LUMLOZA-747932 format. One record per residue (C-alpha): z, x, y. Coordinates in steps of 0.5 Angstrom, whole numbers. Example, Ala and Ser with C-alpha at 12.3 -4.5 7.8 and 13.67 -1.06 7.14 Angstrom:
BEGIN
     z     x     y
    16    25    -9
    14    27    -2
***
This chain:
BEGIN
     z     x     y
  -156  -191   502
  -159  -196   507
  -155  -202   510
  -161  -206   507
  -159  -204   500
  -156  -209   495
  -151  -203   493
  -150  -202   500
  -147  -209   501
  -141  -208   496
  -139  -201   496
  -141  -195   500
  -135  -190   499
  -132  -191   492
  -132  -184   488
  -130  -184   480
  -125  -180   477
  -128  -176   471
  -124  -181   466
  -127  -187   470
  -134  -184   470
  -134  -183   462
  -131  -190   461
  -137  -193   465
  -142  -189   461
  -139  -191   455
  -140  -199   457
  -147  -197   459
  -149  -193   453
  -146  -199   449
  -148  -198   441
  -153  -192   443
  -151  -186   438
  -150  -181   444
  -144  -177   446
  -143  -176   454
  -140  -170   456
  -139  -166   463
  -145  -161   464
  -149  -157   470
  -153  -163   471
  -156  -170   469
  -160  -169   462
  -161  -172   456
  -162  -168   449
  -165  -172   444
  -164  -167   438
  -157  -166   440
  -156  -174   441
  -152  -172   448
  -152  -174   455
  -149  -169   460
  -147  -171   467
  -145  -166   473
  -138  -167   474
  -138  -163   481
  -142  -169   484
  -136  -174   483
  -134  -172   490
  -141  -172   493
  -144  -178   490
  -141  -185   490
  -140  -189   484
  -146  -193   485
  -150  -187   485
  -147  -184   479
  -147  -191   475
  -155  -191   477
  -156  -184   474
  -152  -186   468
  -157  -192   467
  -163  -188   468
  -160  -183   462
  -159  -189   458
  -166  -191   459
  -168  -184   457
  -164  -185   451
  -166  -192   449
  -173  -192   451
  -175  -185   449
  -170  -182   444
  -172  -177   439
  -179  -180   437
  -181  -180   444
  -179  -173   445
  -183  -171   439
  -189  -174   442
  -188  -171   448
  -187  -164   445
  -193  -165   441
  -197  -167   447
  -194  -161   451
  -196  -156   445
  -204  -158   447
  -202  -157   455
  -206  -150   455
  -212  -154   452
  -212  -158   458
  -211  -153   463
  -204  -153   464
  -198  -149   463
  -193  -153   458
  -187  -153   464
  -192  -156   469
  -195  -161   464
  -188  -163   463
  -186  -164   470
  -192  -169   470
  -189  -173   464
  -182  -173   466
  -184  -176   473
  -188  -182   470
  -184  -183   464
  -178  -184   469
  -182  -190   472
  -183  -192   465
  -176  -192   462
  -173  -195   469
  -178  -201   469
  -176  -202   461
  -169  -201   463
  -169  -206   469
  -173  -211   465
  -168  -211   459
  -161  -210   464
  -163  -213   471
  -156  -212   473
  -158  -204   473
  -163  -205   479
  -158  -205   484
  -155  -198   482
  -162  -195   480
  -164  -197   488
  -157  -194   490
  -159  -187   486
  -167  -187   489
  -165  -189   496
  -161  -183   497
  -167  -179   493
  -163  -174   489
  -167  -170   484
  -167  -171   477
  -172  -166   475
  -172  -159   477
  -179  -156   479
  -178  -149   476
  -185  -149   473
  -188  -144   477
  -186  -136   479
  -185  -137   486
  -184  -130   490
  -178  -130   494
  -182  -127   500
  -186  -134   500
  -183  -139   505
  -183  -146   501
  -182  -149   508
  -189  -148   510
  -192  -147   503
  -191  -151   498
  -195  -152   491
  -200  -158   491
  -198  -161   485
  -190  -161   487
  -193  -165   493
  -196  -170   488
  -191  -171   483
  -186  -173   489
  -191  -177   492
  -192  -181   486
  -184  -182   485
  -184  -184   493
  -190  -189   492
  -186  -192   486
  -180  -193   489
  -183  -196   495
  -187  -201   490
  -180  -203   487
  -176  -203   493
  -180  -204   499
  -178  -201   505
  -174  -196   501
  -178  -189   501
  -181  -185   506
  -188  -185   505
  -191  -178   506
  -198  -176   510
  -200  -172   505
  -205  -165   504
  -212  -167   503
  -212  -165   496
  -206  -169   494
  -209  -175   498
  -215  -174   494
  -212  -173   487
  -208  -179   488
  -214  -184   490
  -217  -182   483
  -210  -183   479
  -205  -188   482
  -208  -194   478
  -208  -190   472
  -201  -188   473
  -199  -195   474
  -202  -197   468
  -199  -191   464
  -192  -193   467
  -193  -200   465
  -194  -198   457
  -188  -199   453
  -190  -194   448
  -189  -187   450
  -195  -185   446
  -200  -190   450
  -197  -187   456
  -199  -180   454
  -206  -182   452
  -207  -185   459
  -204  -179   463
  -209  -174   458
  -215  -178   459
  -214  -180   467
  -209  -176   470
  -209  -169   468
  -216  -167   470
  -214  -168   477
  -207  -166   477
  -209  -159   473
  -214  -158   479
  -208  -158   484
  -204  -153   479
  -210  -148   479
  -210  -148   487
  -203  -145   487
  -204  -138   489
  -198  -134   492
  -201  -128   493
  -206  -131   498
  -201  -135   501
  -197  -129   502
  -202  -125   505
  -204  -131   510
  -196  -132   512
  -196  -124   514
  -202  -125   518
  -199  -131   522
  -192  -129   523
  -193  -128   531
  -196  -135   531
  -193  -142   533
  -192  -147   528
  -197  -151   531
  -202  -146   530
  -201  -145   523
  -204  -151   521
  -210  -147   519
  -206  -143   513
  -203  -150   511
  -207  -154   506
  -210  -159   511
  -207  -166   512
  -211  -172   513
  -211  -179   514
  -214  -182   508
  -221  -185   509
  -227  -187   504
  -226  -187   497
  -221  -191   493
  -215  -193   498
  -208  -190   497
  -202  -194   494
  -200  -199   500
  -207  -199   503
  -214  -203   503
  -220  -200   505
  -218  -203   512
  -211  -201   512
  -208  -207   510
  -203  -208   505
  -205  -209   497
  -201  -210   491
  -199  -204   487
  -199  -207   480
  -205  -211   480
  -206  -217   475
  -200  -218   470
  -197  -212   473
  -189  -212   473
  -189  -207   479
  -188  -211   486
  -193  -211   492
  -192  -206   497
  -192  -208   504
  -194  -201   508
  -192  -194   507
  -189  -190   514
  -193  -184   515
  -189  -177   515
  -191  -170   514
  -191  -167   508
  -185  -162   510
  -181  -168   510
  -182  -170   503
  -176  -168   499
  -176  -164   493
  -173  -168   488
  -170  -162   484
  -164  -159   481
  -160  -154   486
  -160  -147   483
  -154  -144   483
  -151  -149   488
  -156  -146   493
  -158  -151   498
  -152  -156   496
  -149  -159   502
  -141  -160   500
  -138  -166   502
  -130  -166   502
  -126  -169   497
  -125  -177   499
  -118  -178   502
  -112  -181   498
  -113  -187   503
  -121  -188   502
  -119  -188   494
  -114  -193   495
  -118  -197   500
  -124  -198   494
  -122  -198   487
  -128  -195   484
  -127  -200   478
  -127  -205   482
  -130  -212   481
  -136  -210   485
  -138  -205   480
  -136  -208   474
  -139  -215   475
  -146  -211   476
  -145  -208   470
  -144  -215   467
  -150  -217   470
  -154  -212   467
  -155  -216   460
  -161  -220   460
  -161  -220   452
  -154  -222   452
  -153  -229   449
  -149  -235   452
  -145  -236   446
  -142  -242   450
  -148  -246   449
  -151  -242   443
  -156  -246   439
  -156  -245   432
  -163  -248   430
  -166  -243   435
  -163  -237   432
  -165  -239   425
  -172  -240   427
  -171  -233   429
  -168  -230   423
  -173  -234   418
  -177  -228   416
  -171  -225   413
  -168  -231   410
  -175  -233   407
  -175  -226   404
  -169  -227   400
  -170  -234   398
  -177  -234   397
  -178  -227   394
  -182  -221   397
  -188  -221   393
  -185  -215   388
  -179  -220   385
  -178  -227   385
  -173  -230   390
  -166  -233   389
  -169  -240   389
  -173  -239   383
  -168  -236   380
  -163  -241   381
  -168  -246   379
  -169  -243   373
  -162  -243   371
  -160  -250   373
  -166  -253   370
  -169  -249   364
  -175  -245   364
  -179  -249   359
  -183  -254   363
  -183  -259   358
  -175  -260   358
  -174  -260   366
  -167  -262   366
  -160  -260   368
  -157  -255   362
  -150  -254   360
  -148  -247   358
  -147  -247   350
  -140  -245   348
  -138  -241   342
  -142  -239   336
  -147  -245   337
  -155  -243   337
  -162  -246   337
  -164  -251   331
  -167  -248   325
  -174  -251   326
  -176  -247   319
  -171  -252   315
  -171  -259   320
  -169  -263   313
  -162  -259   313
  -160  -263   320
  -160  -269   315
  -158  -267   308
  -154  -261   310
  -151  -262   317
  -146  -256   316
  -151  -251   316
  -156  -254   321
  -155  -249   326
  -156  -242   326
  -149  -238   326
  -147  -231   328
  -148  -228   335
  -150  -232   341
  -156  -230   345
  -155  -232   352
  -161  -235   355
  -165  -233   361
  -164  -240   364
  -156  -240   363
  -152  -244   369
  -148  -240   373
  -143  -243   379
  -142  -239   385
  -137  -239   391
  -137  -234   397
  -133  -233   403
  -135  -229   409
  -129  -226   414
  -131  -225   421
  -127  -220   425
  -127  -222   432
  -122  -217   435
  -123  -215   442
  -127  -209   440
  -132  -213   436
  -133  -219   442
  -132  -216   449
  -132  -222   453
  -136  -221   459
  -140  -215   457
  -146  -214   453
  -144  -213   446
  -149  -212   440
  -143  -212   435
  -142  -219   436
  -150  -221   436
  -151  -217   430
  -144  -221   427
  -147  -227   429
  -154  -226   425
  -150  -223   419
  -146  -230   419
  -153  -234   420
  -156  -230   414
  -150  -231   410
  -150  -239   411
  -157  -240   410
  -158  -237   404
  -152  -241   401
  -154  -247   404
  -161  -247   401
  -159  -245   394
  -153  -250   395
  -148  -245   393
  -141  -247   396
  -138  -242   402
  -133  -242   407
  -133  -238   414
  -127  -235   417
  -126  -232   423
  -120  -227   424
  -116  -222   429
  -109  -223   429
  -110  -230   427
  -114  -234   422
  -119  -239   424
  -123  -243   418
  -129  -245   422
  -133  -248   416
  -129  -250   409
  -132  -250   402
  -131  -258   403
  -137  -258   408
  -142  -253   406
  -147  -252   401
  -147  -258   397
  -152  -263   400
  -158  -265   397
  -164  -261   398
  -171  -264   399
  -176  -263   393
  -179  -257   397
  -176  -252   401
  -181  -252   406
  -178  -259   408
  -172  -256   409
  -168  -257   416
  -162  -253   417
  -156  -257   419
  -154  -255   426
  -148  -251   426
  -148  -249   433
  -140  -251   434
  -138  -246   429
  -141  -240   433
  -139  -243   440
  -132  -244   437
  -132  -236   434
  -134  -234   441
  -128  -238   444
  -122  -235   440
  -117  -231   442
  -119  -224   440
  -113  -219   439
  -112  -214   433
  -115  -213   426
  -110  -217   421
  -115  -217   415
  -110  -217   410
  -107  -224   412
  -115  -226   412
  -116  -223   405
  -110  -227   402
  -112  -233   405
  -120  -232   403
  -117  -231   396
  -113  -237   395
  -118  -242   398
  -123  -238   393
  -119  -239   387
  -120  -247   387
  -127  -246   387
  -131  -245   380
  -136  -240   378
  -136  -232   380
  -133  -231   387
  -135  -226   393
  -131  -225   399
  -136  -221   404
  -131  -218   410
  -135  -216   416
  -130  -211   421
  -130  -206   426
  -123  -203   424
  -118  -201   419
  -113  -206   417
  -107  -206   422
  -103  -206   415
  -106  -202   410
  -100  -202   405
  -101  -210   405
  -108  -209   405
  -107  -205   399
  -103  -210   395
  -107  -216   396
  -113  -212   393
  -108  -210   387
  -106  -217   386
  -113  -219   386
  -115  -214   381
  -109  -216   377
  -112  -223   377
  -119  -222   375
  -116  -218   369
  -113  -225   367
  -119  -229   369
  -125  -231   365
  -131  -226   367
  -135  -232   370
  -129  -234   374
  -127  -227   377
  -127  -225   385
  -130  -219   388
  -129  -217   396
  -135  -213   399
  -133  -210   406
  -138  -208   411
  -135  -203   416
  -138  -202   423
  -137  -196   427
  -131  -194   423
  -129  -187   420
  -132  -187   413
  -126  -183   409
  -121  -188   412
  -125  -194   410
  -127  -192   403
  -119  -191   402
  -118  -198   405
  -123  -202   401
  -125  -197   395
  -118  -197   393
  -115  -193   386
  -109  -195   382
  -107  -190   377
  -113  -185   379
  -118  -191   377
  -122  -195   382
  -120  -202   383
  -126  -206   380
  -124  -212   385
  -127  -209   391
  -132  -204   394
  -133  -202   402
  -140  -200   405
  -140  -196   412
  -146  -199   416
  -148  -193   420
  -154  -197   424
  -151  -203   427
  -158  -207   427
  -158  -206   419
  -152  -210   418
  -155  -217   417
  -160  -213   412
  -154  -210   408
  -150  -216   407
  -156  -220   405
  -158  -215   400
  -151  -215   397
  -151  -223   397
  -158  -223   393
  -155  -217   388
  -149  -221   387
  -153  -228   385
  -159  -224   382
  -155  -220   377
  -149  -225   375
***
C-alpha cells in the first residue's frame, strides 16, 4: 500500500480475526440475502447465495485489503446477482461461435464486470473507495487465469498468453484511471497494444453500463473479435520449440522468440496518451471515470498475474502479527468503522428528514391505492360512495339504517298517508352498497436497536419509514383517524388520533397538499433504541383504539419476537374476548408484519390459537423481501377498508 493511498494514512498493520471479518462482512452485506463462509478463495456463488472468503489471508492481508475484497464481493452480489449470472451463463454458451472457449470468454467478462460493479458500488457507497483502493494498489488476484492447458515445461516467465497480458493491462488501466499514480502501466507486446488501441474505448463503454446485458452486448460486438485473435495466437507447441532452441542464449538475445514489444505509434492512442504523447481523458464526455495523467512504462514481465495461487504455490507467507502489533491498532478501530459508515450515499439524514419530499417519491404507490389501478376502483371512490350514496340525484350524507327498516313501497305510495303502519316494507333488511362505515387505525413501529442501527446504512429503517408514510397518507386522504406509535422498551406516541385524519379535504384530491410530518420521523430516529416490547405497545394501542368509532386495525411492524411472549399472548386473547362482546362494526384486529424473523416463531406469536382454534383477532405475515414491506402493509390497509 502506497503512502499516498487514502487507506495508508490510517491503518497499515491491522489484521482481522475470523469473528471480526465476519462482523465487518455482515455490516457490508447489509440486507443482501447472502451467507458469508470461509473458503479457499474469494468467490460469490449466486445459485447458492453465498460468498466465500479465504481465512488463510487474515495473517497476510491488512484489514483494509480484506474489507476492500469484501466490498468487491458485495458489489458482485448486489449488481450482478442471480439474474446477471444467468445472463453471463447464456452468453458463455455462445462463446464457441465467437471463436472462444467458455473459460477464456469468462476471463474477459470477469475483468470488465469487475470494473462495472466496482464503479456502481463506489457510486452508491463512496466510503468504500478507500478500501477498494487499498485492495487494488496491492494488486491481489481476484480471478484465476486457468482457462488454458499450459505445459509444465513451458516457462511462463518468458512466454505468456497474449490475452492474459491483455486482461492484466485492462485492469491496470482501469486502476490508473480511478486512482492516478496507483498502477504500473505496462509496455506491452505489439499484438496486445494493437488490440487495446482498437478496444479500450469500447471497454470503457461496457464498464459504464448499469445493466450487465448491455455490457455483454458491447463486448460481443466490439471487443471479442480482437480478444479472440489474441487467444488464437497461444500455440504452446511452437513456444516450447522456440524455448528449446534458445536455451544457450542470453535473455537479451531471446527477444526474437518473445512477442515483440513496441512503443505504440500511429492508430488510436492507448489510454493515457494522445497521438502526441500527451495525457487524455479515459472517460470521454459524461464518463464517471477520472482522467489519467500518464502511464509509466514497464516491461510485460513486470505485469503481475492477477490469479489465485494454485495449491499455495508462489504464496509469500507473512508471519502472524505479534501481540504487540495487534494491541497497537485495533482492527475494528474508528478508522475502519468510520469508513464503513461513510459508504452510504443513499443513507437519509433523518435529523433533517423532509416528509414532503418523501411523499413525492412515494406518490405512485399512494395513488395506486387511493385512485385505483385501472382494474378496480380506488379507496377514495369506495369511501365517497359509502359516505354520500351512489345516486347522483341524492348526493348527501347517508346514515346507516337500523332495525328492520327498508325502502318505501313506491307501488303503493298512498299507504304513507292512510296506512302509515304498513308504509314501509317489513322483513329482512338488505344492506345498501353505499352504507356508511367508520374506521380507525394504529401503526406500531419497532425502533429497537436492530431496526435503526444509528450511524450505519440501514435499509430496514428506510423501509419502515416508507411504510409509515404510505400508511399515513392513505388515512389522511381518506379522512380516517389514525395514530402512529413507536416502541422498543419504551412507548412513544408520535401522532395521536386527535391530530390525524380529520381535516377537511379539498373538492378534488388533485388539490390535496400533504401536511408536513417531518418532525414525526425526526423524533422517531432520535428515540432510544432498545429491546422489543411489543406486548406493552399492543395493549396501549388497544386502549387508545377502543375510544374510537368503527372498525379498528392495528398494524405492527417489527424485526423481532416479543421480549415477553406470554404477555403478548395474553394481550391477544384479551382482545379476542373483547371482540366477541362487541358489535361487528366496532371490532379490532392486529395485523403484524415480521422482517427477518423465524417464520415458525412469528406465526406462533401472531397467529395464536386457544383451545386448538385460531384467534380471529390477529394474524401475522413474514416479509421475506425487505423492499416489499411498504407494499404488503399498503395492501393490508386496502383490503381492510375495501372489504369491510
